[in-house]
A tleap script that builds the chain and sets N, CA, C and O, in Angstrom:
source leaprc.protein.ff14SB
mol = sequence {
  NMET GLU LEU ALA ALA ILE ARG ALA PHE ILE
  ALA GLN GLU PHE PRO GLN THR ASN VAL VAL
  ILE GLU ALA VAL GLY THR LYS THR CYS ARG
  VAL ARG GLN PRO VAL ASP ASP ASN HIE LEU
  ARG PRO GLY GLY THR VAL SER GLY PRO THR
  GLN VAL LEU VAL GLY ASP ILE ALA ILE TYR
  ILE ALA ILE LEU HIE GLU LEU GLY PRO VAL
  ALA LEU ALA VAL THR THR ASN LEU SER ILE
  ASN PHE LEU ASN LYS PRO ALA ALA ASN ALA
  ASP LEU ILE GLY GLU CYS LYS LEU LEU LYS
  LEU GLY LYS ARG LEU VAL ILE GLY GLU VAL
  TYR ILE TYR SER VAL GLY ASN ALA GLU PRO
  VAL ALA HIE VAL VAL GLY THR TYR SER ILE
  PRO PRO GLY ALA VAL CGLN
}
set mol.1.N position { 92.498 103.780 93.936 }
set mol.1.CA position { 91.622 103.783 95.045 }
set mol.1.C position { 90.924 104.791 95.584 }
set mol.1.O position { 91.513 105.872 95.602 }
set mol.2.N position { 90.318 104.772 95.834 }
set mol.2.CA position { 89.421 105.964 96.186 }
set mol.2.C position { 88.988 105.950 98.101 }
set mol.2.O position { 89.087 104.964 98.831 }
set mol.3.N position { 88.495 107.413 98.536 }
set mol.3.CA position { 89.103 107.654 99.986 }
set mol.3.C position { 88.301 106.439 100.632 }
set mol.3.O position { 88.852 105.600 101.344 }
set mol.4.N position { 86.744 106.425 100.269 }
set mol.4.CA position { 86.091 104.652 100.738 }
set mol.4.C position { 86.776 103.540 100.935 }
set mol.4.O position { 86.714 102.776 101.899 }
set mol.5.N position { 87.624 103.459 99.709 }
set mol.5.CA position { 88.188 101.846 99.840 }
set mol.5.C position { 89.309 102.427 100.797 }
set mol.5.O position { 89.437 102.244 102.008 }
set mol.6.N position { 90.076 103.166 99.942 }
set mol.6.CA position { 91.230 102.968 101.158 }
set mol.6.C position { 90.758 102.889 102.877 }
set mol.6.O position { 91.064 102.089 103.761 }
set mol.7.N position { 89.878 104.112 102.870 }
set mol.7.CA position { 89.565 103.544 104.527 }
set mol.7.C position { 89.100 102.563 104.998 }
set mol.7.O position { 89.032 102.207 106.175 }
set mol.8.N position { 88.667 101.959 103.829 }
set mol.8.CA position { 87.724 100.151 104.340 }
set mol.8.C position { 89.284 98.885 104.757 }
set mol.8.O position { 89.387 98.015 105.622 }
set mol.9.N position { 90.279 99.373 103.643 }
set mol.9.CA position { 90.590 98.462 102.921 }
set mol.9.C position { 91.979 98.721 104.735 }
set mol.9.O position { 91.900 97.838 105.590 }
set mol.10.N position { 93.046 99.958 104.986 }
set mol.10.CA position { 93.321 100.226 105.892 }
set mol.10.C position { 92.821 99.267 107.681 }
set mol.10.O position { 93.568 98.602 108.398 }
set mol.11.N position { 90.804 99.701 107.950 }
set mol.11.CA position { 90.440 99.281 108.950 }
set mol.11.C position { 90.246 97.244 108.191 }
set mol.11.O position { 90.047 96.419 109.083 }
set mol.12.N position { 90.285 96.936 107.401 }
set mol.12.CA position { 90.183 95.557 107.768 }
set mol.12.C position { 91.721 95.092 107.706 }
set mol.12.O position { 91.938 94.254 108.581 }
set mol.13.N position { 92.849 95.391 106.925 }
set mol.13.CA position { 93.988 94.929 106.958 }
set mol.13.C position { 94.858 95.312 107.891 }
set mol.13.O position { 95.868 94.611 107.945 }
set mol.14.N position { 94.759 96.669 109.044 }
set mol.14.CA position { 95.449 97.001 109.768 }
set mol.14.C position { 94.515 98.234 111.178 }
set mol.14.O position { 94.480 99.408 111.549 }
set mol.15.N position { 93.789 96.561 111.535 }
set mol.15.CA position { 93.034 96.855 112.319 }
set mol.15.C position { 93.567 97.525 114.028 }
set mol.15.O position { 92.852 97.938 114.940 }
set mol.16.N position { 94.787 97.432 113.964 }
set mol.16.CA position { 95.476 97.981 115.308 }
set mol.16.C position { 95.657 99.518 115.227 }
set mol.16.O position { 96.201 99.798 116.295 }
set mol.17.N position { 95.473 100.743 114.469 }
set mol.17.CA position { 95.125 101.797 113.579 }
set mol.17.C position { 94.687 102.808 114.176 }
set mol.17.O position { 93.728 102.275 114.734 }
set mol.18.N position { 94.646 104.027 114.538 }
set mol.18.CA position { 93.364 104.563 114.951 }
set mol.18.C position { 93.535 105.503 114.072 }
set mol.18.O position { 92.592 106.278 114.230 }
set mol.19.N position { 94.390 105.973 113.008 }
set mol.19.CA position { 94.819 106.808 112.401 }
set mol.19.C position { 93.367 106.939 111.326 }
set mol.19.O position { 92.876 106.113 110.557 }
set mol.20.N position { 92.961 108.359 111.671 }
set mol.20.CA position { 92.077 108.546 110.272 }
set mol.20.C position { 92.763 109.070 108.839 }
set mol.20.O position { 93.921 109.414 108.600 }
set mol.21.N position { 91.810 109.006 108.149 }
set mol.21.CA position { 92.311 108.917 106.836 }
set mol.21.C position { 91.268 110.607 106.021 }
set mol.21.O position { 90.255 110.506 105.328 }
set mol.22.N position { 91.923 111.880 106.401 }
set mol.22.CA position { 90.852 112.659 105.751 }
set mol.22.C position { 90.986 112.829 104.465 }
set mol.22.O position { 89.856 112.634 104.019 }
set mol.23.N position { 91.689 113.077 103.599 }
set mol.23.CA position { 91.394 113.208 102.105 }
set mol.23.C position { 92.643 112.293 100.947 }
set mol.23.O position { 93.252 111.374 101.495 }
set mol.24.N position { 92.814 112.434 100.159 }
set mol.24.CA position { 93.331 111.658 99.278 }
set mol.24.C position { 93.343 112.893 97.724 }
set mol.24.O position { 92.460 113.595 97.230 }
set mol.25.N position { 94.900 112.645 97.354 }
set mol.25.CA position { 94.410 113.471 95.516 }
set mol.25.C position { 96.054 112.504 94.901 }
set mol.25.O position { 96.715 111.511 95.205 }
set mol.26.N position { 96.043 113.664 93.855 }
set mol.26.CA position { 96.897 113.269 93.209 }
set mol.26.C position { 98.341 113.169 94.345 }
set mol.26.O position { 98.821 114.108 94.980 }
set mol.27.N position { 98.846 111.602 94.337 }
set mol.27.CA position { 100.190 112.043 94.744 }
set mol.27.C position { 100.275 112.532 96.163 }
set mol.27.O position { 101.283 112.809 96.812 }
set mol.28.N position { 99.206 112.573 96.456 }
set mol.28.CA position { 99.454 112.939 97.726 }
set mol.28.C position { 97.813 112.778 99.048 }
set mol.28.O position { 96.641 112.600 98.716 }
set mol.29.N position { 98.273 112.900 100.226 }
set mol.29.CA position { 97.216 113.010 101.066 }
set mol.29.C position { 97.459 113.692 102.879 }
set mol.29.O position { 98.319 114.297 103.519 }
set mol.30.N position { 96.130 113.128 103.076 }
set mol.30.CA position { 96.082 114.158 104.871 }
set mol.30.C position { 95.755 112.967 105.489 }
set mol.30.O position { 95.319 112.082 104.754 }
set mol.31.N position { 95.820 112.833 106.182 }
set mol.31.CA position { 95.804 111.814 107.568 }
set mol.31.C position { 96.117 112.702 109.633 }
set mol.31.O position { 96.914 113.484 110.153 }
set mol.32.N position { 94.987 111.946 110.026 }
set mol.32.CA position { 95.256 113.004 110.951 }
set mol.32.C position { 94.953 111.310 112.433 }
set mol.32.O position { 94.180 110.374 112.227 }
set mol.33.N position { 95.891 111.494 113.803 }
set mol.33.CA position { 96.776 110.592 114.196 }
set mol.33.C position { 94.882 111.603 115.814 }
set mol.33.O position { 94.216 112.532 115.357 }
set mol.34.N position { 94.743 111.369 116.483 }
set mol.34.CA position { 93.770 111.619 117.160 }
set mol.34.C position { 95.605 110.803 118.389 }
set mol.34.O position { 96.253 109.757 118.397 }
set mol.35.N position { 95.630 112.280 119.241 }
set mol.35.CA position { 96.586 111.581 120.600 }
set mol.35.C position { 96.068 111.724 121.378 }
set mol.35.O position { 95.234 112.621 121.260 }
set mol.36.N position { 96.120 111.092 122.573 }
set mol.36.CA position { 95.578 110.786 123.768 }
set mol.36.C position { 96.449 110.227 124.757 }
set mol.36.O position { 97.489 109.809 124.247 }
set mol.37.N position { 96.379 110.071 126.041 }
set mol.37.CA position { 98.071 109.569 126.860 }
set mol.37.C position { 98.873 108.535 126.554 }
set mol.37.O position { 100.005 108.244 126.941 }
set mol.38.N position { 97.884 107.853 125.557 }
set mol.38.CA position { 98.154 106.194 125.584 }
set mol.38.C position { 100.380 106.674 124.169 }
set mol.38.O position { 101.466 106.118 124.005 }
set mol.39.N position { 99.476 108.290 123.537 }
set mol.39.CA position { 100.581 108.623 122.018 }
set mol.39.C position { 101.888 109.790 123.022 }
set mol.39.O position { 102.937 110.117 122.467 }
set mol.40.N position { 101.589 110.217 124.344 }
set mol.40.CA position { 102.690 110.760 125.006 }
set mol.40.C position { 103.628 110.273 125.880 }
set mol.40.O position { 103.343 109.426 126.727 }
set mol.41.N position { 104.755 110.751 125.741 }
set mol.41.CA position { 105.939 110.308 126.801 }
set mol.41.C position { 106.587 111.705 127.526 }
set mol.41.O position { 106.627 112.799 126.962 }
set mol.42.N position { 107.169 111.383 129.125 }
set mol.42.CA position { 107.258 111.948 129.544 }
set mol.42.C position { 107.776 113.270 128.730 }
set mol.42.O position { 108.399 113.173 127.673 }
set mol.43.N position { 107.372 114.792 129.481 }
set mol.43.CA position { 108.038 115.618 129.669 }
set mol.43.C position { 106.521 116.425 128.366 }
set mol.43.O position { 106.727 117.199 127.431 }
set mol.44.N position { 105.842 116.140 128.595 }
set mol.44.CA position { 104.570 116.210 128.054 }
set mol.44.C position { 104.671 116.794 126.141 }
set mol.44.O position { 104.557 117.797 125.436 }
set mol.45.N position { 104.987 115.182 126.072 }
set mol.45.CA position { 104.718 115.418 124.441 }
set mol.45.C position { 104.465 114.306 123.530 }
set mol.45.O position { 104.193 113.268 124.132 }
set mol.46.N position { 104.472 114.225 122.399 }
set mol.46.CA position { 103.958 113.488 121.643 }
set mol.46.C position { 105.346 112.730 121.624 }
set mol.46.O position { 106.381 113.318 121.941 }
set mol.47.N position { 105.325 111.183 121.177 }
set mol.47.CA position { 106.034 110.816 121.269 }
set mol.47.C position { 106.853 109.955 120.238 }
set mol.47.O position { 106.295 109.147 119.496 }
set mol.48.N position { 107.736 110.099 120.236 }
set mol.48.CA position { 108.661 110.061 118.031 }
set mol.48.C position { 108.040 108.270 118.025 }
set mol.48.O position { 107.241 108.485 117.114 }
set mol.49.N position { 107.896 107.273 118.232 }
set mol.49.CA position { 107.185 106.701 117.328 }
set mol.49.C position { 106.061 107.274 117.131 }
set mol.49.O position { 105.924 107.634 115.962 }
set mol.50.N position { 105.345 107.464 117.694 }
set mol.50.CA position { 103.403 108.447 117.412 }
set mol.50.C position { 103.837 109.303 115.787 }
set mol.50.O position { 103.187 109.495 114.759 }
set mol.51.N position { 104.970 109.587 116.126 }
set mol.51.CA position { 105.143 110.790 115.060 }
set mol.51.C position { 105.443 109.912 113.417 }
set mol.51.O position { 104.935 110.144 112.320 }
set mol.52.N position { 106.663 108.659 113.905 }
set mol.52.CA position { 106.850 107.849 112.752 }
set mol.52.C position { 105.546 107.332 112.273 }
set mol.52.O position { 105.198 107.624 111.129 }
set mol.53.N position { 104.779 106.590 113.027 }
set mol.53.CA position { 103.329 105.753 112.518 }
set mol.53.C position { 102.801 107.188 111.589 }
set mol.53.O position { 102.532 106.906 110.422 }
set mol.54.N position { 102.687 108.150 111.831 }
set mol.54.CA position { 101.876 109.324 110.796 }
set mol.54.C position { 102.769 109.415 109.596 }
set mol.54.O position { 102.367 109.676 108.462 }
set mol.55.N position { 104.130 109.156 109.967 }
set mol.55.CA position { 104.714 109.276 108.032 }
set mol.55.C position { 105.031 108.310 107.892 }
set mol.55.O position { 106.015 108.208 107.159 }
set mol.56.N position { 104.557 107.250 108.361 }
set mol.56.CA position { 104.606 106.070 107.538 }
set mol.56.C position { 103.642 105.326 107.083 }
set mol.56.O position { 103.722 104.422 106.252 }
set mol.57.N position { 102.600 105.772 107.715 }
set mol.57.CA position { 101.262 105.426 106.943 }
set mol.57.C position { 100.459 106.360 106.019 }
set mol.57.O position { 99.516 105.926 105.358 }
set mol.58.N position { 100.772 107.404 105.990 }
set mol.58.CA position { 100.971 108.762 105.002 }
set mol.58.C position { 101.170 108.312 103.606 }
set mol.58.O position { 100.330 108.167 102.718 }
set mol.59.N position { 102.936 108.048 103.583 }
set mol.59.CA position { 103.178 107.363 102.743 }
set mol.59.C position { 102.383 106.460 102.000 }
set mol.59.O position { 102.192 106.855 100.850 }
set mol.60.N position { 101.776 105.210 102.324 }
set mol.60.CA position { 101.120 104.494 101.851 }
set mol.60.C position { 100.046 104.547 101.619 }
set mol.60.O position { 99.478 103.926 100.720 }
set mol.61.N position { 99.350 105.634 102.724 }
set mol.61.CA position { 97.927 105.601 101.787 }
set mol.61.C position { 97.908 106.259 100.740 }
set mol.61.O position { 96.751 106.209 100.325 }
set mol.62.N position { 98.868 107.173 99.706 }
set mol.62.CA position { 98.981 108.447 98.883 }
set mol.62.C position { 99.471 107.179 97.664 }
set mol.62.O position { 98.902 107.173 96.572 }
set mol.63.N position { 100.574 106.134 97.989 }
set mol.63.CA position { 100.555 105.014 97.609 }
set mol.63.C position { 99.599 103.991 96.805 }
set mol.63.O position { 99.729 103.552 95.662 }
set mol.64.N position { 98.147 103.644 98.206 }
set mol.64.CA position { 97.534 102.938 97.853 }
set mol.64.C position { 96.440 103.893 96.542 }
set mol.64.O position { 95.909 103.405 95.543 }
set mol.65.N position { 96.408 104.865 96.864 }
set mol.65.CA position { 95.473 105.960 96.348 }
set mol.65.C position { 96.110 106.149 94.686 }
set mol.65.O position { 95.539 106.352 93.615 }
set mol.66.N position { 97.193 106.019 94.966 }
set mol.66.CA position { 97.888 105.716 93.550 }
set mol.66.C position { 98.117 104.763 92.326 }
set mol.66.O position { 98.213 104.780 91.099 }
set mol.67.N position { 98.146 103.915 93.415 }
set mol.67.CA position { 97.971 101.663 93.020 }
set mol.67.C position { 97.089 100.893 92.995 }
set mol.67.O position { 96.669 99.894 92.410 }
set mol.68.N position { 96.829 101.771 93.991 }
set mol.68.CA position { 95.385 100.117 94.053 }
set mol.68.C position { 95.853 99.299 95.267 }
set mol.68.O position { 96.970 99.664 95.634 }
set mol.69.N position { 95.379 98.394 95.931 }
set mol.69.CA position { 95.425 97.809 97.255 }
set mol.69.C position { 96.713 96.695 97.014 }
set mol.69.O position { 96.677 95.465 96.980 }
set mol.70.N position { 97.747 97.549 96.879 }
set mol.70.CA position { 99.085 97.246 97.404 }
set mol.70.C position { 99.405 96.567 98.783 }
set mol.70.O position { 100.035 97.258 99.585 }
set mol.71.N position { 99.021 95.213 99.180 }
set mol.71.CA position { 99.450 94.803 100.670 }
set mol.71.C position { 100.448 94.867 101.260 }
set mol.71.O position { 100.724 95.189 102.415 }
set mol.72.N position { 101.087 94.500 100.309 }
set mol.72.CA position { 102.559 93.514 99.897 }
set mol.72.C position { 103.572 94.689 100.130 }
set mol.72.O position { 104.480 94.508 100.942 }
set mol.73.N position { 103.461 95.968 99.415 }
set mol.73.CA position { 104.434 97.297 100.102 }
set mol.73.C position { 104.868 97.407 100.850 }
set mol.73.O position { 104.236 96.921 101.787 }
set mol.74.N position { 105.622 97.770 101.084 }
set mol.74.CA position { 106.482 97.863 102.560 }
set mol.74.C position { 107.266 98.787 102.257 }
set mol.74.O position { 107.524 99.362 101.199 }
set mol.75.N position { 107.785 98.918 103.770 }
set mol.75.CA position { 108.434 100.632 103.649 }
set mol.75.C position { 110.762 99.600 104.082 }
set mol.75.O position { 111.139 98.825 104.961 }
set mol.76.N position { 111.206 99.995 103.378 }
set mol.76.CA position { 112.049 99.587 102.716 }
set mol.76.C position { 113.628 101.040 103.638 }
set mol.76.O position { 114.842 100.952 103.822 }
set mol.77.N position { 112.692 102.001 103.886 }
set mol.77.CA position { 113.756 103.233 104.511 }
set mol.77.C position { 112.843 104.721 105.087 }
set mol.77.O position { 111.998 105.465 104.592 }
set mol.78.N position { 113.623 104.619 106.495 }
set mol.78.CA position { 112.591 105.781 106.422 }
set mol.78.C position { 113.160 106.654 107.286 }
set mol.78.O position { 113.682 106.165 108.288 }
set mol.79.N position { 113.184 107.735 107.154 }
set mol.79.CA position { 114.236 108.954 107.570 }
set mol.79.C position { 113.179 110.150 108.700 }
set mol.79.O position { 112.563 110.887 107.931 }
set mol.80.N position { 112.945 110.392 109.718 }
set mol.80.CA position { 112.068 111.338 110.573 }
set mol.80.C position { 113.114 112.790 110.810 }
set mol.80.O position { 114.310 112.661 110.548 }
set mol.81.N position { 112.761 113.706 111.148 }
set mol.81.CA position { 113.771 114.830 111.338 }
set mol.81.C position { 112.427 115.002 112.287 }
set mol.81.O position { 111.275 114.862 111.878 }
set mol.82.N position { 112.861 115.375 113.805 }
set mol.82.CA position { 112.238 115.803 114.693 }
set mol.82.C position { 112.134 117.567 114.962 }
set mol.82.O position { 112.911 118.076 115.770 }
set mol.83.N position { 111.168 118.379 114.254 }
set mol.83.CA position { 111.599 119.895 114.367 }
set mol.83.C position { 111.346 121.029 115.912 }
set mol.83.O position { 111.995 121.953 116.402 }
set mol.84.N position { 109.817 120.197 116.324 }
set mol.84.CA position { 109.431 121.371 117.175 }
set mol.84.C position { 108.623 120.863 117.939 }
set mol.84.O position { 107.721 120.189 117.442 }
set mol.85.N position { 108.698 121.035 119.423 }
set mol.85.CA position { 107.962 120.131 120.280 }
set mol.85.C position { 106.508 119.263 119.068 }
set mol.85.O position { 106.364 119.973 118.072 }
set mol.86.N position { 106.209 118.865 119.059 }
set mol.86.CA position { 104.029 118.862 119.240 }
set mol.86.C position { 103.170 118.511 120.565 }
set mol.86.O position { 103.289 117.498 121.253 }
set mol.87.N position { 102.130 119.766 120.790 }
set mol.87.CA position { 101.162 119.728 121.494 }
set mol.87.C position { 100.815 118.603 122.014 }
set mol.87.O position { 100.485 117.720 121.223 }
set mol.88.N position { 100.792 118.350 123.269 }
set mol.88.CA position { 101.059 117.049 123.900 }
set mol.88.C position { 98.821 117.370 124.185 }
set mol.88.O position { 98.255 116.822 125.131 }
set mol.89.N position { 98.234 118.049 123.431 }
set mol.89.CA position { 96.670 118.000 123.907 }
set mol.89.C position { 96.352 118.273 122.371 }
set mol.89.O position { 95.157 118.486 122.164 }
set mol.90.N position { 97.068 118.303 121.403 }
set mol.90.CA position { 96.387 118.167 119.949 }
set mol.90.C position { 96.778 116.958 119.494 }
set mol.90.O position { 97.705 116.210 119.807 }
set mol.91.N position { 95.494 116.869 118.318 }
set mol.91.CA position { 95.894 115.680 117.169 }
set mol.91.C position { 97.117 115.986 116.193 }
set mol.91.O position { 97.302 117.200 116.106 }
set mol.92.N position { 97.888 115.324 115.534 }
set mol.92.CA position { 98.657 115.139 114.285 }
set mol.92.C position { 97.974 115.606 113.296 }
set mol.92.O position { 96.854 116.090 113.460 }
set mol.93.N position { 98.624 115.509 112.014 }
set mol.93.CA position { 98.273 115.752 110.972 }
set mol.93.C position { 99.175 115.784 109.989 }
set mol.93.O position { 99.776 116.815 109.685 }
set mol.94.N position { 99.380 114.400 109.280 }
set mol.94.CA position { 100.320 114.009 108.217 }
set mol.94.C position { 100.045 114.464 106.802 }
set mol.94.O position { 99.124 114.011 106.122 }
set mol.95.N position { 101.129 115.635 106.292 }
set mol.95.CA position { 100.770 115.927 104.513 }
set mol.95.C position { 101.746 115.367 104.066 }
set mol.95.O position { 102.901 115.790 104.114 }
set mol.96.N position { 101.262 114.076 103.452 }
set mol.96.CA position { 102.436 113.336 102.104 }
set mol.96.C position { 101.701 113.791 100.713 }
set mol.96.O position { 100.603 114.001 100.197 }
set mol.97.N position { 103.527 113.790 100.420 }
set mol.97.CA position { 103.255 113.831 98.727 }
set mol.97.C position { 104.156 113.249 98.342 }
set mol.97.O position { 105.274 113.368 98.843 }
set mol.98.N position { 103.849 112.373 97.224 }
set mol.98.CA position { 104.782 111.699 97.229 }
set mol.98.C position { 105.875 112.225 96.256 }
set mol.98.O position { 105.529 113.257 95.681 }
set mol.99.N position { 106.679 111.924 96.047 }
set mol.99.CA position { 108.383 112.535 94.696 }
set mol.99.C position { 108.898 111.486 94.194 }
set mol.99.O position { 110.022 111.275 93.741 }
set mol.100.N position { 107.773 110.684 94.333 }
set mol.100.CA position { 108.851 109.972 92.644 }
set mol.100.C position { 107.787 108.338 92.758 }
set mol.100.O position { 108.090 107.883 93.861 }
set mol.101.N position { 107.049 107.649 92.286 }
set mol.101.CA position { 105.880 106.427 91.770 }
set mol.101.C position { 106.603 106.511 90.400 }
set mol.101.O position { 106.485 107.276 89.442 }
set mol.102.N position { 107.801 104.893 90.796 }
set mol.102.CA position { 108.522 104.116 90.178 }
set mol.102.C position { 107.425 102.590 90.026 }
set mol.102.O position { 106.257 102.556 90.414 }
set mol.103.N position { 108.005 101.693 89.516 }
set mol.103.CA position { 106.816 100.522 89.270 }
set mol.103.C position { 107.842 99.244 90.338 }
set mol.103.O position { 107.688 98.024 90.384 }
set mol.104.N position { 109.015 100.244 91.198 }
set mol.104.CA position { 109.338 98.970 92.345 }
set mol.104.C position { 109.468 99.960 93.373 }
set mol.104.O position { 109.248 99.373 94.432 }
set mol.105.N position { 109.726 101.220 93.600 }
set mol.105.CA position { 110.033 102.235 94.344 }
set mol.105.C position { 109.837 103.805 94.398 }
set mol.105.O position { 110.333 104.713 93.730 }
set mol.106.N position { 108.799 103.784 95.589 }
set mol.106.CA position { 108.187 104.658 96.000 }
set mol.106.C position { 108.272 105.566 97.093 }
set mol.106.O position { 108.018 105.389 98.285 }
set mol.107.N position { 108.741 106.731 96.377 }
set mol.107.CA position { 109.630 107.660 97.406 }
set mol.107.C position { 109.076 109.466 98.155 }
set mol.107.O position { 109.013 110.461 97.433 }
set mol.108.N position { 108.828 109.483 99.300 }
set mol.108.CA position { 107.128 110.244 99.975 }
set mol.108.C position { 107.533 111.012 100.894 }
set mol.108.O position { 108.137 110.309 101.704 }
set mol.109.N position { 107.533 112.403 101.313 }
set mol.109.CA position { 107.904 113.395 102.018 }
set mol.109.C position { 106.582 113.733 103.114 }
set mol.109.O position { 105.549 114.267 102.707 }
set mol.110.N position { 106.748 113.416 104.265 }
set mol.110.CA position { 105.395 114.093 104.798 }
set mol.110.C position { 105.690 115.270 105.983 }
set mol.110.O position { 106.565 115.096 106.831 }
set mol.111.N position { 105.049 116.202 105.946 }
set mol.111.CA position { 105.533 117.280 107.011 }
set mol.111.C position { 104.369 117.279 108.272 }
set mol.111.O position { 103.383 117.987 108.071 }
set mol.112.N position { 104.412 116.782 109.115 }
set mol.112.CA position { 103.679 116.463 110.344 }
set mol.112.C position { 103.488 118.301 111.759 }
set mol.112.O position { 104.190 119.032 112.458 }
set mol.113.N position { 102.090 118.100 111.356 }
set mol.113.CA position { 101.892 119.254 111.770 }
set mol.113.C position { 101.237 119.056 113.756 }
set mol.113.O position { 100.662 117.969 113.820 }
set mol.114.N position { 101.223 119.497 114.616 }
set mol.114.CA position { 100.181 120.084 115.456 }
set mol.114.C position { 98.937 120.459 115.348 }
set mol.114.O position { 98.901 121.345 114.494 }
set mol.115.N position { 97.694 120.206 115.848 }
set mol.115.CA position { 96.727 121.387 115.163 }
set mol.115.C position { 96.778 121.859 115.663 }
set mol.115.O position { 96.977 121.479 116.817 }
set mol.116.N position { 96.654 123.238 115.354 }
set mol.116.CA position { 96.382 124.912 115.721 }
set mol.116.C position { 98.222 125.180 115.686 }
set mol.116.O position { 98.601 125.198 116.857 }
set mol.117.N position { 99.272 125.360 114.829 }
set mol.117.CA position { 100.374 125.156 114.754 }
set mol.117.C position { 100.481 125.195 113.512 }
set mol.117.O position { 100.148 124.114 113.026 }
set mol.118.N position { 100.795 125.946 112.757 }
set mol.118.CA position { 102.080 126.053 111.325 }
set mol.118.C position { 102.858 125.861 111.025 }
set mol.118.O position { 103.201 125.883 109.843 }
set mol.119.N position { 103.940 125.395 112.573 }
set mol.119.CA position { 105.129 124.776 112.101 }
set mol.119.C position { 105.306 123.826 111.928 }
set mol.119.O position { 105.243 123.100 112.920 }
set mol.120.N position { 105.516 123.419 111.093 }
set mol.120.CA position { 105.447 121.348 111.915 }
set mol.120.C position { 106.346 121.025 112.037 }
set mol.120.O position { 107.294 121.566 111.469 }
set mol.121.N position { 106.536 119.578 113.152 }
set mol.121.CA position { 107.079 119.181 113.914 }
set mol.121.C position { 108.018 117.587 113.539 }
set mol.121.O position { 108.730 116.938 114.304 }
set mol.122.N position { 107.800 117.418 112.610 }
set mol.122.CA position { 108.309 116.768 112.308 }
set mol.122.C position { 108.905 116.681 110.550 }
set mol.122.O position { 108.681 117.729 109.945 }
set mol.123.N position { 109.617 115.569 109.704 }
set mol.123.CA position { 109.310 115.981 108.837 }
set mol.123.C position { 110.171 114.665 108.325 }
set mol.123.O position { 111.308 114.283 108.601 }
set mol.124.N position { 108.910 114.018 107.270 }
set mol.124.CA position { 109.832 112.307 107.579 }
set mol.124.C position { 109.833 112.452 105.246 }
set mol.124.O position { 109.276 112.901 104.245 }
set mol.125.N position { 110.785 111.759 105.723 }
set mol.125.CA position { 110.918 111.488 104.043 }
set mol.125.C position { 111.229 109.360 103.593 }
set mol.125.O position { 112.295 108.745 103.551 }
set mol.126.N position { 110.049 108.946 103.392 }
set mol.126.CA position { 110.134 107.476 102.863 }
set mol.126.C position { 110.527 106.635 101.853 }
set mol.126.O position { 110.779 107.225 100.802 }
set mol.127.N position { 110.639 105.611 101.840 }
set mol.127.CA position { 110.470 104.819 100.767 }
set mol.127.C position { 110.295 103.480 100.888 }
set mol.127.O position { 110.799 102.732 101.725 }
set mol.128.N position { 109.548 103.220 99.999 }
set mol.128.CA position { 108.432 101.512 99.750 }
set mol.128.C position { 109.306 101.137 98.319 }
set mol.128.O position { 110.093 101.574 97.479 }
set mol.129.N position { 108.399 99.811 98.815 }
set mol.129.CA position { 109.929 98.804 98.082 }
set mol.129.C position { 107.862 98.291 97.568 }
set mol.129.O position { 106.963 98.084 98.384 }
set mol.130.N position { 107.729 98.229 95.788 }
set mol.130.CA position { 106.240 97.595 95.551 }
set mol.130.C position { 106.649 95.996 94.767 }
set mol.130.O position { 107.563 95.580 94.054 }
set mol.131.N position { 105.581 95.517 95.285 }
set mol.131.CA position { 106.377 94.197 94.759 }
set mol.131.C position { 106.830 94.088 93.355 }
set mol.131.O position { 107.057 95.145 92.767 }
set mol.132.N position { 106.928 93.423 92.984 }
set mol.132.CA position { 106.946 92.572 91.447 }
set mol.132.C position { 105.375 91.754 90.957 }
set mol.132.O position { 104.833 90.754 91.426 }
set mol.133.N position { 104.939 92.732 89.749 }
set mol.133.CA position { 103.597 92.155 89.241 }
set mol.133.C position { 102.957 93.443 89.535 }
set mol.133.O position { 102.739 94.233 88.617 }
set mol.134.N position { 102.562 93.779 91.060 }
set mol.134.CA position { 101.911 94.919 91.487 }
set mol.134.C position { 101.650 95.666 90.619 }
set mol.134.O position { 100.498 96.053 90.817 }
set mol.135.N position { 102.253 96.325 89.324 }
set mol.135.CA position { 102.171 97.817 88.736 }
set mol.135.C position { 102.498 97.509 87.266 }
set mol.135.O position { 103.556 97.431 86.642 }
set mol.136.N position { 100.860 97.322 86.857 }
set mol.136.CA position { 101.479 97.730 85.307 }
set mol.136.C position { 101.997 98.243 84.391 }
set mol.136.O position { 101.976 97.701 83.286 }
savepdb mol mol.pdb
quit
């Protein structure tokens, strides 16, 4: 799937998300999570669940780019390491690379950054299960 088709698919299937899909490439993608008060936790930082969302959806978008509209692909494992405190006044950027693209399993990693900071705030590794028959 190309960028416009992925954006339309996500808007239709996941209308609750406001993640912006900035770019897709061969086994890669870049997403932006606009950060506002709804994403903050006490202490003036972006919440862990918001960071998990960025990692999870980035892997899914990279899969869509490679395999097409696989609506029933599901996360089977997700691990996140929180590395640095995200800025409360900056969007999050997720940069994904798929490490394994199999017929049944896809493994991806995502580095998450606060805009304006070169050091990652989190590192995510996730595995998705691809439904039988989805990949030819």
